[in-house]
N, C-alpha and C positions, 0 to 999 in steps of 0.2 A: 504494500500500500504506500501511497505517497505521504500519508501522515500529515503532521502539523505543517511541514514545509510546503506540501502541496496545497493545503488549505490557505496558507499565507499567500502563495502565488496567485491563486484564483481570486482571493479577496482583494488583492492589490488591483487587479483588473476590474473587479466589480466596483471598487471605490471610484476609479476613473470613470466608469460608465455612469454611476450615480451622480457624481459631481459634474459630469458633462451633460446631464439632463437626458441621458438615453434610457435610464431605468428609474423607477420610483424607489422610494425608501423601502416600500414593502417588497418590491421585486428584489432589492438588495438582500433583505432579510430571508426571503425564500431561497435565493441562490446561495446564500451563505450556509444555510442548513443543508442544501443539496451538496455543496462542496464538502462539508463535514462528513456526509455519508459516503460519497464516492471516493474520498481520500482515506477513509478508515478511521476518522475521528482523531482523538488525541493520542496518537501513537508515533513512534519514530519512523522515518522513511525506511522502507524495506521490510517492515514488520509484516509477518504473515498472520492473517486473521481468518477465522472460520466464517462460513456462510451464516451461521446463527448469530455471530457477532454483528455482521453487517445488517442482517435483518432487524436486530434489536436497535441499531442506530437509526435505521430507516423508520421503524415504528415510533421511536421517541421523537424524531423530527416531524413525522406526519401528525402525531397527536398534538405536538406543540403548535403546529400550524392550524389544526382544526379549531382550537379554542381562540384563535386570534380573530378579533372583530373584522379586520380587513380581509382576511381569508373568507370569512363567512359572507361578507358583502360580495366577494368575487363569485362564490358558489351560487348565491341567490341570484345575482345578476345574470349569470350564465343560464341558470335554470329558467328564469322568467323571460329573458330577452333573446337568448341564444348567442349573445355577443359578450366578449370579454369586458370586464370592468377594469379600468386602469386606475388603481388607487395607490 
């Protein structure tokens, strides 16, 4: 896994995108959580992790997003209009 250094690399790009107005603060939050999952979370680069470990990271990130009001706005907007809500 890419670990912490991978997350830091991705977040550096995300900060540039957010500060440049290309993504919203909530997009940044979502992408940061995804980066943590795909890079294996808080581990050293090169660490081997199990599928169960990755699934636990994914579940934790998903549940954190589900309770976020802006995520709920996006879900409800998509269900009611069929179009993405940019918040």
